[in-house]
C-alpha positions in Angstrom: 40.9 100.3 -108.1 39.7 103.9 -109.0 36.9 103.5 -106.4 39.5 102.6 -103.8 41.5 105.7 -104.4 38.4 107.9 -104.4 37.4 106.5 -101.0 40.8 107.3 -99.5 40.7 110.9 -100.9 37.2 111.4 -99.4 38.5 110.3 -96.0 41.5 112.6 -96.1 39.4 115.5 -97.1 37.1 115.0 -94.1 40.0 115.3 -91.6 40.6 118.7 -90.2 43.0 119.8 -87.6 41.4 121.3 -84.5 42.6 124.9 -84.0 43.9 125.4 -80.5 42.7 128.4 -78.5 44.2 129.7 -75.2 42.5 131.6 -72.4 43.9 134.9 -71.4 42.7 137.7 -69.1 41.5 140.9 -70.6 42.4 143.9 -68.5 41.4 147.6 -68.8 44.4 149.5 -67.6 42.6 152.9 -67.6 39.9 152.0 -65.1 40.5 153.8 -61.8 37.9 153.1 -59.0 38.2 149.3 -59.2 40.0 147.0 -61.6 38.4 143.7 -62.4 39.4 141.3 -65.1 37.3 138.9 -67.0 38.8 135.9 -68.8 38.1 135.8 -72.5 39.0 133.2 -75.1 40.9 134.4 -78.0 43.6 133.3 -80.4 46.9 134.8 -79.3 48.6 137.1 -81.8 52.3 136.6 -82.6 54.3 139.3 -80.8 56.3 142.0 -82.7 58.9 141.9 -80.0 59.4 140.3 -76.6 61.0 141.5 -73.3 61.7 139.3 -70.3 61.1 140.4 -66.7 63.0 138.1 -64.3 61.3 137.8 -60.9 63.0 134.9 -59.3 65.5 132.1 -60.0 63.9 129.9 -57.4 62.2 127.0 -59.1 59.5 126.9 -56.4 58.6 130.6 -56.9 54.9 131.3 -57.8 56.1 133.2 -60.8 59.7 133.0 -62.2 59.4 135.4 -65.0 57.1 137.5 -67.2 57.2 137.9 -71.0 56.2 141.4 -72.2 54.9 140.7 -75.7 54.4 143.8 -78.0 51.3 142.8 -79.9 50.4 145.9 -81.9 50.8 149.7 -82.2 47.9 152.1 -82.9 48.1 155.7 -84.0 45.2 158.0 -83.2 44.1 161.2 -85.0 46.6 163.3 -83.0 49.5 161.0 -84.1 49.8 159.6 -80.5 51.1 156.0 -80.6 49.7 153.5 -78.2 51.6 150.2 -77.8 49.6 147.2 -76.7 51.3 144.4 -74.7 50.3 141.0 -73.5 52.1 140.1 -70.2 52.5 136.3 -69.9 53.2 135.2 -66.3 55.3 132.0 -66.1 56.3 129.5 -63.5 59.4 128.1 -65.0 58.2 126.8 -68.4 54.5 126.8 -67.6 52.4 129.8 -68.5 50.0 130.6 -65.5 48.0 133.6 -66.8 48.1 136.7 -68.9 47.2 140.4 -68.8 46.8 143.0 -71.5 48.1 146.6 -71.0 48.4 149.6 -73.3 51.2 152.2 -73.0 51.2 155.6 -74.8 54.5 157.1 -76.0 56.3 153.8 -75.6 60.0 154.6 -76.4 62.4 152.3 -78.2 64.9 151.1 -75.7 62.4 151.0 -72.9 63.2 148.5 -70.1 60.9 146.4 -67.9 61.3 145.6 -64.2 59.5 143.4 -61.8 59.5 142.5 -58.1 57.4 140.7 -55.5 55.6 142.6 -52.6 54.3 146.1 -51.9 57.6 147.6 -51.0 60.9 147.8 -52.8 62.5 145.3 -50.4 59.9 142.8 -51.6 58.9 139.3 -50.4 59.3 136.4 -52.8 56.4 134.6 -51.1 54.0 137.6 -51.6 51.0 137.4 -53.9 51.7 141.0 -55.0 53.7 141.6 -58.1 54.9 145.1 -59.1 55.9 145.8 -62.8 57.4 148.9 -64.2 58.1 150.0 -67.7 60.1 153.0 -68.8 63.0 154.4 -70.7 66.1 154.2 -68.3 67.0 157.9 -68.2 66.1 161.0 -66.1 62.9 162.8 -66.9 61.0 159.9 -68.6 57.6 158.8 -67.4 57.3 155.2 -66.2 54.2 153.1 -66.3 53.7 151.0 -63.2 51.3 148.1 -62.3 50.5 146.3 -59.1 49.1 142.8 -59.6 47.7 140.3 -57.2 48.1 136.6 -58.1 46.3 134.1 -55.9 45.4 130.5 -56.8 46.4 131.3 -60.4 43.8 134.1 -60.5 45.2 137.5 -61.5 43.9 141.0 -60.6 45.3 144.3 -61.7 44.9 146.1 -58.3 46.4 149.5 -59.2 48.4 151.4 -61.8 50.2 154.7 -61.7 52.8 156.9 -63.4 56.2 157.9 -62.0 59.0 160.2 -63.0 62.4 161.1 -61.5 64.8 163.7 -62.6 68.0 164.4 -60.5 66.2 164.0 -57.2 62.9 165.7 -58.2 59.8 163.9 -59.5 56.7 162.1 -58.5 55.9 158.5 -57.5 53.5 156.4 -55.5 54.2 155.1 -52.0 52.5 152.1 -50.5 51.9 151.8 -46.7 51.0 148.7 -44.7 50.0 149.8 -41.1 50.2 146.3 -39.7 53.0 144.5 -41.4 53.4 140.8 -40.6 56.5 139.0 -41.9 55.7 136.5 -44.6 52.0 137.5 -44.8 50.2 139.8 -47.3 48.0 142.5 -45.7 44.2 142.5 -46.1 44.3 146.3 -46.1 46.8 148.9 -47.1 47.1 152.5 -48.4 49.0 154.4 -51.0 49.6 158.1 -51.9 51.2 160.1 -54.6 54.3 161.9 -53.5 55.7 164.8 -55.5 58.9 166.8 -54.8 59.4 169.8 -57.1 61.5 173.0 -57.1 59.9 175.9 -55.4 58.9 179.3 -56.9 62.2 180.9 -55.9 64.1 178.7 -58.4 66.4 177.5 -55.6 68.2 174.2 -56.2 68.6 173.7 -52.5 64.9 173.5 -51.6 61.6 172.4 -53.0 57.9 171.7 -52.2 56.9 168.2 -51.1 53.2 167.4 -51.6 50.9 164.4 -51.1 47.8 163.7 -53.2 45.5 160.9 -54.2 45.3 159.0 -50.9 43.7 155.6 -51.6 42.7 152.7 -49.4 42.7 149.1 -50.5 40.8 146.3 -48.8 40.5 142.6 -49.7 36.8 141.5 -50.1 36.7 137.8 -50.8 39.3 137.2 -53.5 39.1 140.7 -55.0 40.7 144.0 -53.9 38.5 147.0 -53.6 39.9 150.6 -53.7 38.5 153.9 -52.3 39.8 157.4 -53.0 40.2 159.2 -49.6 41.2 162.6 -50.9 40.2 164.9 -53.8 41.5 163.5 -57.0 44.8 165.0 -58.3 44.7 167.8 -55.6 47.3 168.0 -52.9 46.1 167.5 -49.3 49.6 168.2 -47.8 52.3 170.6 -48.9 55.6 171.5 -47.2 58.7 173.4 -48.2 61.8 171.3 -47.5 65.5 171.4 -48.3 66.7 169.1 -51.0 69.1 167.3 -48.6 66.5 166.9 -45.8 63.9 165.4 -48.1 66.3 162.7 -49.3 67.6 162.0 -45.8 64.1 160.7 -44.8 63.6 157.0 -44.4 
């Protein structure tokens, strides 16, 4: 009888549960010339907090929502806090893919936004997804990301910062020279636009400038980018009244 119990114990001791692993995409949000992602296998960490980015309530949409999972915070020698996030892209209840991003000076109360397409009007059938993260008040810097999702493969195409304060600020504008309704371009451009008060301290006029002109072209399944102007140096400047600037289309 003792031998029988001993045999059962040995069988139970030999049983082990297999630890499940998921596959996520590892992204480097700081890389500028070209951004490519390589899938890596890792055990997902439990998030410290979660924000939801709603993209569409259409059950047939490529992506319905994104979960922004705060994974950890790091403090460097200068006491600058970097918050690391895992962005999980979902089609209804099914997770399609993931991306890792890091944000410095992440503020408590920060909100996340998302939309399809290159422009603010968006296109729910587009493979482009724009994501923005920032504190919802004037003068705060927002972190922005442009993703391309095709056949469940995700690429971080571009990232940039934006800031707006009472009509002044800086942001990135995307231009598609040959727009076709319902179809993503194979080539497009972007530039950084800045509108700041002039040296005369007048609230009625300012200086508009363009910098960092970049072209994007689709090579196979990957987007390649090329800087067309001197980095972070304006290639166009013009004095303009505050009202005239904001009347532009």
